[in-house]
C-alpha positions as a printed Julia matrix, in Angstrom:
103×3 Matrix{Float64}:
 -16.01  33.57  35.62
 -18.23  31.2   37.56
 -19.21  31.75  41.2
 -20.31  28.91  43.45
 -21.35  28.92  47.08
 -19.86  26.26  49.29
 -22.82  25.0   51.32
 -20.67  23.76  54.21
 -18.92  27.07  54.82
 -21.33  29.46  53.09
 -18.4   31.11  51.31
 -18.4   31.94  47.64
 -15.7   30.33  45.56
 -14.68  31.7   42.2
 -13.82  29.24  39.47
 -11.9   30.76  36.6
 -12.06  29.4   33.11
  -8.76  28.33  31.61
  -8.92  31.1   28.99
  -8.47  33.68  31.77
  -5.29  32.06  33.11
  -1.87  33.35  32.12
   1.15  31.25  33.02
   4.32  33.29  33.44
   7.68  31.9   32.43
  11.1   33.59  32.29
  10.07  35.99  29.53
  10.27  39.79  29.42
   7.79  41.06  32.01
   6.53  43.98  29.94
   5.61  41.66  27.05
   3.83  39.31  29.47
   1.9   42.25  30.94
   0.89  43.48  27.49
  -0.22  39.95  26.55
  -2.39  39.79  29.69
  -4.25  43.09  29.1
  -6.63  41.8   26.36
  -7.53  38.77  28.49
  -8.26  40.98  31.52
 -10.29  43.41  29.41
 -12.33  40.61  27.83
 -13.02  38.57  30.98
 -12.88  41.23  33.7
 -10.59  38.94  35.68
  -7.29  37.22  35.07
  -5.32  34.63  36.99
  -1.55  34.91  36.79
   0.32  31.73  37.7
   4.02  31.02  38.06
   6.35  28.48  39.63
   9.89  28.59  40.95
  12.19  31.21  39.48
   9.31  32.76  37.5
   7.5   33.98  40.64
   9.21  37.41  40.7
   8.18  37.89  37.06
   4.55  37.12  37.92
   4.6   39.67  40.74
   6.17  42.23  38.4
   3.49  41.57  35.75
   0.71  42.05  38.32
   2.3   45.29  39.52
   2.8   46.62  36.0
  -0.86  45.99  35.19
  -2.36  47.4   38.4
   0.08  50.27  39.04
   1.06  51.42  35.54
  -1.16  50.22  32.7
  -4.62  50.08  34.32
  -3.9   52.41  37.23
  -7.12  52.96  39.15
  -9.08  50.51  36.97
  -7.83  47.2   38.34
  -6.8   45.66  41.62
  -5.27  42.53  43.03
  -8.15  40.44  44.33
  -6.33  37.45  45.79
  -2.83  36.02  46.11
  -2.23  32.35  46.83
   1.25  31.0   47.58
   1.93  27.28  47.76
   4.76  24.76  47.53
   5.01  21.13  46.61
   7.78  18.65  47.37
   9.93  17.34  44.55
  10.85  13.91  45.82
  13.45  13.13  43.15
  15.5   16.17  44.08
  14.71  16.45  47.8
  13.52  20.05  47.33
  10.28  21.98  47.19
   8.86  23.94  44.26
   7.03  27.14  45.18
   4.11  28.49  43.17
   2.02  31.65  43.16
  -1.41  32.52  41.82
  -2.43  36.18  41.57
  -6.0   37.08  40.66
  -6.51  40.54  39.16
  -9.91  42.14  38.63
 -10.81  45.02  36.39
 -13.5   47.41  37.62
């Protein structure tokens, strides 16, 4: 985890290394949560990312980790929701990024 201070705004920005990012697909949520635990334990922080139909799975993984597996030892630090247009299809694709921290 790398922290930088933005001189214009004075706010700290956290840059996560790619080894602390877990991308969630349409897989069993319990297996994804169990796969994320060693990364969170090693780095102290994990970023869970998902797009489209996988967003509910990402939310479920974050809840399983914070509410069941590491209850009282982790918390959701930040949630970012975004969308991007898909011009070929005339639709938008939503995405979510959930940052969990172990303490």
